[in-house]
matplotlib code that plots the C-alpha trace (Angstrom):
import matplotlib.pyplot as plt

x = [-16.7, -16.0, -13.3, -10.9, -9.8, -6.6, -6.2, -6.6, -7.9, -11.2, -13.8, -16.7, -20.2, -22.5, -25.6, -26.7, -28.8, -26.4, -26.2, -22.9, -22.3, -19.8, -18.4, -16.2, -16.0, -16.9, -19.6, -18.9, -20.8, -21.5, -22.5, -22.1, -21.2, -22.4, -19.7, -19.4, -16.9, -14.1, -15.2, -16.5, -19.5, -21.6, -23.3, -24.6, -27.7, -25.3, -24.3, -26.2, -25.5, -27.3, -29.1, -30.3, -30.1, -31.9, -30.9, -31.9, -30.3, -28.7, -29.9, -27.7, -28.0, -29.6, -27.0, -23.6, -23.3, -20.7, -22.3, -24.1, -26.0, -26.2, -28.7, -27.5, -29.4, -27.1, -29.8, -31.6, -28.8, -28.9, -27.4, -24.7, -23.4, -20.4, -18.9, -20.5, -18.0, -18.8, -17.3, -16.9, -16.1, -15.5, -18.0, -16.6, -17.6, -17.4, -15.0, -14.3, -11.2, -10.4, -8.4, -8.9, -5.4, -6.8, -9.7, -10.0, -9.7, -13.2, -14.4, -16.6, -18.5, -20.7, -23.6, -26.1, -29.9, -30.0, -27.4, -24.5, -21.2, -19.5, -16.4, -15.0, -12.3, -10.6, -9.4, -6.0, -3.0, -4.8, -3.3, -4.3, -7.3, -10.6, -12.6, -12.0, -13.4, -13.7, -15.1, -15.9, -18.5, -17.7, -19.2, -16.8, -17.9, -21.5, -20.6, -20.2, -17.2, -16.1, -12.7, -11.2, -10.1, -9.0, -8.2, -8.0, -8.1, -6.6, -8.7, -11.9, -15.0, -14.1, -11.0, -12.8, -15.5, -13.1, -11.1, -14.2, -14.8, -17.8, -18.4, -18.7, -17.3, -16.7, -20.4, -21.7, -19.4, -20.4, -24.1, -23.5, -21.7, -24.4, -27.2, -25.7, -24.1, -22.6, -25.4, -25.2, -25.6, -23.9, -26.1, -28.3, -31.7, -31.8, -35.5, -36.8, -34.0, -33.7, -30.8, -30.6, -30.8, -29.9, -26.3, -23.6, -21.4, -17.8, -16.6, -18.5, -16.4, -12.7, -10.5, -9.8, -6.5, -3.9, -5.6, -3.1, -2.0, -1.3, 2.3, 4.3, 4.1, 6.8, 7.9, 10.3, 9.6, 10.6, 9.0, 6.5, 4.8, 2.5, 3.7, 1.6, 1.4, -1.2, -0.9, -3.9, -6.3, -7.1, -3.5, -2.3, 1.4, 3.1, 4.6, 7.6, 7.2, 6.2, 2.8, 2.6, 3.1, 0.3, 0.7, -0.1, 0.4, 1.6, 0.2, -1.3, -4.5, -4.6, -3.3, -0.8, 0.6, 0.6, 2.6, 5.0, 5.6, 5.8, 8.5, 10.6, 10.0, 11.5, 14.5, 15.0, 14.6, 17.2, 19.6, 19.1, 19.5, 22.6, 24.1, 23.6, 25.1, 28.2, 28.6, 28.5, 31.1, 33.3, 33.0, 33.9, 37.0, 38.1, 37.6, 39.6, 42.5, 42.4, 42.4, 45.3, 47.3, 46.7, 47.6, 50.8, 51.8, 52.9, 56.2, 55.4, 52.3, 54.5, 56.2, 54.9, 51.2, 50.0, 50.2, 48.1, 45.6, 45.1, 44.7, 42.2, 40.2, 40.0, 39.0, 36.3, 34.8, 35.0, 33.2, 30.5, 29.7, 29.7, 27.5, 25.0, 24.9, 24.5, 21.6, 19.8, 20.5, 19.2, 16.0, 15.5, 16.2, 13.7, 11.1, 11.9, 11.9, 8.5, 7.2, 8.8, 7.1, 3.7, 4.3, 5.9, 2.8, 0.6, 2.5, 0.7, 2.4, 4.3, 6.0, 6.1, 8.9, 8.3, 7.7, 4.9, 1.4, 0.3, 1.5, -0.4, -3.8, -2.5, -4.9, -4.0, -4.6, -6.9, -4.6, -0.8, 0.9, 2.6, 5.9, 7.9, 10.2, 13.7, 15.1, 16.2, 18.6, 20.4, 23.4, 26.0, 24.8, 21.1, 21.1, 18.7, 16.5, 16.0, 14.1, 12.4, 13.9, 10.8, 11.1, 8.3, 6.7, 7.2, 10.9, 12.8, 16.1, 17.2, 18.7, 22.1, 22.4, 26.1, 27.3, 30.8, 30.1, 33.1, 31.9, 30.2, 30.3, 33.1, 32.0, 28.8, 29.6, 32.2, 33.0, 32.0, 29.5, 27.5, 27.5, 26.3, 23.5, 22.5, 22.5, 20.1, 17.9, 17.7, 16.6, 14.0, 12.5, 12.3, 10.6, 8.1, 7.2, 6.7, 4.4, 2.5, 1.7, 0.4, -3.0, -3.0, -1.6, -0.3, 3.3, 5.4, 8.9, 11.4, 14.8, 18.0, 20.3, 22.8, 24.5, 21.6, 23.5, 20.4, 18.1, 18.0, 17.4, 14.7, 12.7, 10.1, 9.2, 9.5, 7.8, 4.8, 4.6, 4.5, 7.3, 6.2, 8.4, 11.0, 14.4, 16.4, 19.7, 22.6, 23.6, 20.5, 18.2, 19.8, 19.4, 15.8, 14.6, 16.6, 15.2, 11.6, 11.9, 13.6, 10.8, 8.3, 10.0, 10.2, 6.5, 5.2, 7.3, 6.0, 2.4, 2.7, 4.3, 1.6, -1.3, -2.2, -1.6, -4.6, -3.2, -0.3, 0.0, -1.7, 1.6, 2.9, 2.5, 1.3, 2.0, 5.1, 8.1, 10.9, 14.0, 16.4, 19.8, 21.9, 25.7, 26.1, 28.1, 28.4, 26.7, 26.6, 28.4, 28.8, 25.4, 23.6, 25.3, 24.1, 20.6, 20.8, 22.1, 19.2, 16.7, 18.3, 18.1, 14.8, 12.9, 11.7, 9.7, 7.6, 7.3, 10.5, 12.7, 16.1, 17.7, 21.3, 22.8, 26.5, 30.0, 31.4, 34.8, 33.6, 32.9, 36.4, 37.4, 34.9, 36.8, 34.8, 32.2, 29.8, 30.5, 27.4, 25.3, 26.6, 26.1, 22.4, 21.6, 20.9, 23.3, 21.9, 23.7, 22.7, 24.4, 24.6, 26.8, 27.5, 27.2, 24.1, 25.6, 23.5, 24.5, 22.1, 24.1, 27.0, 26.0, 26.9, 23.8, 24.0, 21.6, 20.1, 18.1, 14.5, 15.1, 12.7, 13.3, 15.1, 12.6, 9.6, 7.3, 5.5, 6.8, 5.6, 2.1, 2.0, 3.1, 0.5, -2.2, -0.5, -0.5, -4.2, -5.0, -3.0, -5.0, -8.3, -7.0, -6.2]
y = [-11.7, -8.0, -6.4, -4.2, -1.6, 0.5, 3.8, 3.4, -0.2, -1.1, -3.8, -5.0, -4.1, -7.2, -4.9, -1.5, -0.6, 0.3, 2.0, 3.9, 4.3, 7.0, 7.3, 10.4, 10.8, 14.5, 16.3, 16.5, 17.3, 14.4, 14.5, 13.1, 14.3, 12.8, 12.9, 11.9, 9.4, 11.9, 12.7, 16.1, 17.3, 19.4, 21.7, 22.1, 20.1, 17.1, 17.6, 16.0, 18.0, 19.0, 21.8, 19.5, 16.0, 14.1, 13.5, 10.7, 7.6, 9.4, 10.5, 12.1, 13.6, 17.1, 18.4, 17.9, 14.8, 12.4, 9.5, 9.3, 6.8, 7.6, 5.7, 5.0, 3.3, 3.1, 1.9, 5.2, 7.7, 9.5, 7.5, 10.2, 9.6, 7.3, 8.3, 8.9, 10.6, 10.5, 13.5, 14.7, 18.2, 19.8, 22.6, 26.1, 28.9, 26.7, 26.2, 22.7, 21.4, 22.9, 20.0, 16.2, 15.7, 16.8, 14.3, 10.5, 9.0, 8.8, 5.2, 4.2, 1.0, -0.1, -2.3, -4.1, -3.7, -6.7, -5.1, -7.3, -5.4, -5.4, -3.3, -0.9, 1.8, 3.9, 7.2, 7.5, 9.7, 13.0, 16.3, 19.8, 18.7, 20.3, 18.2, 14.9, 12.4, 9.2, 6.8, 6.7, 4.4, 4.1, 2.4, 0.3, -1.8, -1.8, -2.9, -0.8, -0.9, 1.0, 2.6, 3.8, 7.3, 9.3, 12.3, 15.3, 19.1, 21.6, 24.2, 22.6, 22.2, 25.0, 23.2, 19.8, 21.1, 23.0, 19.9, 18.2, 20.9, 22.6, 26.2, 28.7, 26.1, 28.7, 29.9, 26.3, 25.5, 28.7, 27.8, 24.4, 25.7, 28.4, 25.9, 23.7, 24.1, 21.3, 20.5, 18.2, 15.2, 11.9, 9.7, 10.3, 8.7, 7.9, 6.9, 10.2, 12.7, 13.8, 14.0, 12.5, 15.8, 14.1, 13.4, 15.8, 17.8, 16.5, 20.0, 21.1, 18.9, 19.2, 16.1, 14.7, 15.4, 12.9, 11.8, 10.2, 12.1, 10.7, 9.8, 11.4, 9.7, 9.1, 12.5, 12.4, 16.0, 15.9, 18.5, 16.3, 14.6, 16.1, 16.3, 14.3, 15.2, 12.6, 8.8, 6.7, 6.3, 2.7, 1.8, 3.9, 4.0, 2.8, 5.5, 7.1, 5.1, 6.4, 5.5, 2.7, 4.0, 3.9, 2.8, 5.7, 8.3, 11.0, 13.7, 12.8, 12.6, 8.8, 5.9, 5.2, 8.7, 8.7, 5.5, 6.8, 10.0, 8.0, 5.7, 8.7, 10.3, 7.2, 7.5, 11.2, 10.3, 7.6, 9.9, 12.6, 10.4, 8.7, 12.0, 13.2, 10.0, 10.1, 13.8, 13.1, 10.3, 12.5, 15.3, 12.8, 11.6, 15.2, 16.2, 13.2, 14.1, 17.8, 16.8, 14.5, 17.1, 19.6, 17.2, 16.0, 19.6, 19.8, 18.0, 17.0, 15.1, 12.9, 11.3, 9.0, 8.2, 11.5, 10.4, 7.2, 9.1, 11.8, 9.2, 7.3, 10.4, 11.5, 8.0, 7.8, 11.2, 10.1, 6.8, 8.6, 10.9, 8.1, 5.9, 8.8, 9.2, 5.5, 5.4, 8.1, 6.3, 3.0, 4.7, 6.3, 3.0, 1.2, 3.7, 3.4, -0.4, -0.3, 1.9, -0.3, -3.4, -1.6, 0.0, -2.9, -5.2, -2.3, -1.6, -2.2, -4.6, -1.8, -0.9, -4.3, -7.0, -10.1, -12.1, -9.8, -11.2, -8.3, -10.4, -13.5, -11.9, -10.1, -9.0, -6.9, -3.3, -0.8, 2.2, 2.5, 3.2, 6.5, 4.8, 1.6, -0.2, -0.8, -2.4, -1.4, 1.0, 0.7, 2.0, -0.1, 1.1, 0.5, -3.2, -5.0, -1.9, -1.4, 1.4, 0.7, 2.6, 4.0, 6.0, 7.9, 6.6, 7.1, 6.7, 9.9, 8.2, 4.9, 2.2, 0.5, -2.8, -3.3, -6.8, -5.8, -4.6, -4.9, -4.0, -7.3, -9.6, -12.1, -15.2, -13.8, -14.9, -17.4, -15.9, -13.1, -15.5, -15.9, -12.2, -11.4, -14.0, -12.3, -8.9, -10.1, -11.8, -8.4, -6.8, -9.5, -9.1, -5.3, -5.9, -8.3, -5.8, -3.0, -5.3, -6.4, -2.9, -1.5, -2.1, -4.7, -3.3, -0.1, -1.3, -3.4, -5.0, -5.5, -7.2, -7.0, -10.0, -10.0, -13.3, -15.0, -15.0, -14.1, -16.9, -18.6, -15.5, -14.3, -17.5, -16.0, -13.4, -15.6, -18.6, -16.5, -14.9, -11.3, -9.8, -7.5, -9.6, -12.3, -11.2, -9.6, -11.3, -10.5, -7.1, -7.0, -7.7, -5.0, -2.3, -3.4, -2.8, 0.4, 1.8, 0.9, 2.6, 5.6, 6.0, 5.7, 8.4, 10.7, 10.2, 10.7, 13.8, 15.3, 14.4, 15.9, 19.1, 19.4, 18.6, 15.6, 12.7, 10.8, 10.8, 8.4, 5.5, 2.3, 0.4, 2.7, 1.0, 3.8, 1.7, 2.7, 0.7, -0.8, -1.8, -4.3, -4.5, -7.4, -7.6, -4.0, -3.0, -6.5, -6.4, -2.6, -0.7, 3.1, 3.6, 1.4, 3.3, 6.6, 5.3, 4.0, 7.4, 9.1, 6.8, 7.3, 11.1, 11.5, 8.4, 8.8, 12.0, 10.0, 6.7, 4.8, 3.6, 1.9, -0.7, -1.6, -4.8, -4.1, -3.9, -0.4, -1.9, -3.7, -0.4, 1.0, 0.7, 3.5, 5.9, 9.0, 8.5, 6.6, 8.7, 10.9, 7.7, 6.2, 9.5, 9.7, 6.3, 5.2, 2.5, -0.6, -3.8, -7.4, -7.7, -5.3, -2.4, 0.8, 3.2, 5.4, 8.8, 11.1, 14.7, 15.9, 14.5, 12.8, 9.1, 6.3, 4.0, 0.3, -0.7, -4.2, -5.2, -6.3, -10.0, -12.9, -15.3, -18.5, -21.2, -18.8, -19.1, -15.8, -14.1, -17.0, -16.7, -13.0, -13.1, -15.7, -13.2, -10.6, -12.9, -13.7, -10.0, -9.3, -11.9, -10.4, -6.9, -7.9]
z = [21.0, 21.6, 19.5, 21.6, 19.1, 19.0, 17.2, 13.5, 13.6, 11.9, 12.4, 10.4, 11.6, 11.5, 11.9, 10.7, 13.8, 16.6, 19.9, 20.7, 24.4, 25.6, 29.1, 29.6, 33.3, 33.0, 31.1, 27.3, 24.2, 21.8, 18.2, 14.8, 11.3, 8.1, 5.4, 1.8, 0.4, 0.9, 4.4, 3.5, 5.5, 3.1, 5.6, 9.1, 8.2, 8.1, 11.8, 14.7, 17.9, 21.1, 19.3, 16.5, 18.0, 15.3, 11.7, 9.3, 10.8, 13.8, 17.2, 19.8, 23.3, 23.8, 26.3, 27.8, 30.0, 31.4, 29.6, 26.3, 24.2, 20.5, 18.3, 14.7, 11.9, 9.0, 6.7, 7.2, 6.5, 3.1, 0.2, -0.3, 3.2, 3.4, 6.8, 10.1, 12.6, 16.3, 17.9, 21.5, 22.8, 26.1, 26.9, 27.1, 29.5, 32.6, 35.4, 34.0, 32.1, 28.7, 27.4, 27.3, 28.7, 32.1, 32.2, 32.1, 28.7, 27.0, 26.5, 23.6, 23.0, 20.0, 20.8, 18.6, 19.0, 21.3, 23.6, 22.4, 22.5, 19.1, 19.7, 22.2, 22.1, 24.7, 23.3, 25.0, 24.5, 24.5, 25.7, 24.6, 22.5, 23.2, 20.7, 18.9, 16.5, 18.6, 16.1, 12.4, 10.8, 7.1, 4.0, 2.0, -1.0, 0.2, 3.8, 6.9, 9.2, 12.3, 12.7, 16.0, 15.2, 18.3, 16.1, 18.4, 17.8, 20.1, 18.3, 19.5, 17.5, 15.0, 14.0, 13.9, 11.6, 9.4, 9.0, 7.6, 5.1, 6.8, 5.7, 8.6, 11.0, 13.7, 13.7, 13.9, 16.8, 18.6, 18.1, 19.6, 22.7, 23.1, 23.3, 26.0, 29.4, 31.4, 33.9, 36.9, 34.8, 35.1, 32.9, 29.9, 29.5, 25.8, 25.8, 27.3, 26.3, 29.9, 32.2, 35.7, 37.7, 41.0, 40.0, 41.2, 38.8, 39.3, 39.0, 42.2, 44.5, 44.6, 44.5, 47.9, 49.4, 48.5, 45.3, 43.0, 40.0, 36.5, 35.8, 33.0, 29.6, 27.0, 25.7, 22.8, 21.8, 18.2, 15.9, 14.1, 17.0, 19.6, 23.2, 25.6, 29.3, 30.4, 30.0, 28.7, 31.6, 30.4, 31.0, 34.0, 34.5, 37.6, 39.9, 38.2, 35.0, 31.6, 30.1, 27.6, 24.0, 21.4, 17.7, 15.4, 18.1, 15.8, 13.5, 10.2, 8.2, 8.1, 10.2, 7.5, 7.6, 11.4, 11.6, 9.0, 11.1, 14.2, 12.8, 11.6, 15.0, 16.6, 14.3, 15.3, 19.0, 18.8, 16.9, 19.5, 22.5, 21.0, 20.2, 23.8, 25.2, 22.9, 23.6, 27.4, 27.1, 25.0, 27.6, 30.4, 28.5, 27.8, 31.4, 32.6, 30.3, 31.4, 35.1, 34.6, 32.7, 35.4, 38.1, 36.4, 35.6, 39.3, 39.6, 43.1, 41.9, 39.7, 42.7, 45.3, 45.8, 44.5, 40.9, 41.5, 43.6, 40.9, 38.2, 40.4, 41.2, 37.6, 36.5, 39.1, 38.1, 34.4, 35.2, 37.2, 34.3, 31.8, 34.1, 34.4, 30.6, 30.2, 32.6, 30.6, 27.4, 28.8, 30.0, 26.5, 24.8, 27.0, 26.0, 22.3, 22.5, 24.2, 21.4, 18.7, 20.2, 19.9, 16.5, 14.6, 14.8, 13.7, 10.5, 7.2, 4.7, 2.9, 6.2, 7.8, 7.9, 5.8, 9.0, 10.1, 10.5, 8.2, 5.2, 6.2, 5.6, 2.4, -0.3, -3.3, -2.3, -4.1, -3.5, -3.5, -0.2, 0.7, 1.7, 1.5, 3.9, 2.5, 5.6, 9.1, 10.8, 14.1, 16.0, 17.9, 21.3, 20.5, 19.7, 19.5, 18.7, 15.0, 13.3, 10.0, 7.0, 5.3, 2.0, 0.4, -2.8, -5.7, -5.3, -6.0, -6.6, -8.0, -5.8, -6.0, -4.3, -3.7, -4.6, -3.6, 0.0, 2.3, 5.8, 6.5, 9.6, 9.3, 7.5, 6.2, 2.6, 1.6, -1.8, -4.2, -6.0, -2.8, -2.2, -5.8, -5.3, -2.0, -3.7, -6.4, -3.8, -2.0, -5.3, -5.9, -2.3, -3.0, -6.3, -4.8, -2.1, -4.6, -6.7, -3.7, -2.3, -5.5, -7.1, -9.9, -13.1, -11.6, -11.2, -13.5, -13.1, -15.9, -15.6, -17.5, -16.8, -19.6, -18.7, -17.0, -13.7, -11.7, -12.9, -9.6, -7.5, -10.0, -9.6, -7.2, -9.9, -13.0, -11.4, -10.3, -13.8, -12.5, -14.6, -17.4, -19.8, -19.5, -18.3, -21.1, -21.9, -24.3, -25.7, -28.0, -25.1, -23.1, -25.8, -26.5, -23.0, -22.6, -25.8, -24.9, -21.5, -23.0, -25.5, -22.7, -20.7, -23.8, -24.7, -21.2, -20.7, -23.9, -23.0, -19.6, -20.8, -23.6, -21.2, -23.3, -21.0, -22.4, -26.0, -25.4, -27.9, -27.0, -26.7, -24.0, -20.6, -18.2, -15.1, -13.0, -14.1, -12.0, -14.0, -12.3, -13.9, -12.7, -13.0, -14.2, -16.3, -17.9, -21.3, -21.5, -24.2, -24.3, -26.0, -23.4, -20.5, -22.0, -22.1, -18.5, -17.2, -19.0, -17.3, -13.9, -14.3, -16.1, -15.3, -11.7, -12.5, -15.0, -13.3, -14.4, -11.5, -11.5, -9.3, -10.1, -8.7, -9.1, -7.7, -8.3, -8.7, -11.8, -13.4, -12.7, -16.4, -17.2, -15.0, -13.9, -16.6, -14.2, -11.1, -11.6, -11.9, -8.7, -6.8, -8.0, -6.4, -2.9, -1.9, -0.2, 0.8, 1.1, 4.5, 7.5, 6.6, 8.5, 5.6, 6.1, 7.0, 9.1, 8.6, 11.3, 14.2, 12.4, 13.1, 10.7, 10.8, 10.1, 7.4, 7.2, 4.2, 4.4, 3.5, 3.6, 6.6, 5.6, 4.8, 4.5, 1.5, 2.2, -0.9, -3.1, -1.4, -1.8, -5.5, -6.2, -5.1, -7.2, -10.3, -9.8, -9.6, -12.7, -14.7, -13.6, -14.4, -17.9]

ax = plt.figure().add_subplot(projection="3d")
ax.plot(x, y, z, "-o")
ax.set_aspect("equal")
plt.show()
């Protein structure tokens, strides 16, 4: 069965001898780069291109053509080669297009030696790019896989080669363009290395009158995403409709980074369109009041039908403006919702909801993620659209999960005990996610639960055996954990400053630490609070992170002593709460925690994998 890939998706290769077929619709240059494990191409001798079409394990076309067939034998590439990048470039010095956004989306297909199609990928969403990496074949743990890349470069081949670390990238690009010109080819004969000279150059014949033009794509125009002016050719838009969005359609060096940037781009887009809508409605209301004031300033308008007519006219103009603003908002929300429906299923576990299929195929990762999902954000007018709240890792600030939240839907919790339980469950879900997205042994969770009130909520962690130590109880247990972590912070700080990170004592756990404190400040005396404030201030820089599960009102007896601590933490809630202030446009976003669906056992399944990996790690 053929795999239909989307940008960033990978697929195993069952064979090492392959034929890669490319159909671009217009003449393009095709080639391949041979990179090491970091993707670095060590020199021009590792680039197969029309001027040097044959390298060990790779054979490409000798000239520009609308269709190409590349032969690849991965068993024959040098041992140091771990990545084979298939690139396309538009020829220069012709009357043809200078950007891929003006031509049909290139289509690629990978076939086995018997002609069986293994995978296909259409490179959509291109705009000003003049060169691109379409596919990447890469070696992972002795096996080869294919990844749909679609990484474009507006700077053409020089920028593409420079990105792969090639010295004198511009000279190599110029040499490649100098050896080829887009001839009248439409098909390439791989067996004889000759073009079909009878085919016509599509540039020679103008498009017939009345030819349909491509519709406009989604254009959110925020500063960190490229602007697209042509929709994917594989999924043409209907007349007057935006093109379907693409997951990972943002800038970034990896799919993970592109998805991260795309999610925050969606947040910025929603903030901007909501600010425009609210501003338009405010203007309509202000204009209505001004018109009424002007009308009623004339004593004659206050009598008879003139008063009612003036009010009705002002109201109609106000409603017309508001309706226009709402129509624009609905259009933008529809586009963002369509993008969310594409992006959400593509998110990796660190970014995904607990009900995402990404968790069902979970395996302990070999590298930590760049960010983590803490929950979702939305605005009242944007329901049911929700934007993931992603924060970069490692955490720069501690977290405070408020067990005394007040802005909750009516009837969410019957009493304060249920609310405290929900707050602790939120902390446990967060800890489970952090453990799951880090490699085995690189992240540890410790718990302070002075009165044992969190025993029930902690069961997923304690039952799986993934805590670094049993939850600490009582005043003595509290101080023991705090002093151990304080010592770790001090020693790591001294080692880093002295350039002797490898000389830490054997009993110092170098893994990142997450400390969950339940029912703060219960069980804390002044000395313990001083230790905790020190960890909150100094810990994040050396890998010690803090999560407080607390009601700030419970700490009122300490007066202003703890105010600096509260201000240093990011407040989260176990129930939807409109508390995330947005100084950019002044919105108050409603935060919803990333909770496990009721009845789901996905956390237990994930933590079982984590526990098994920890046993092997030890």
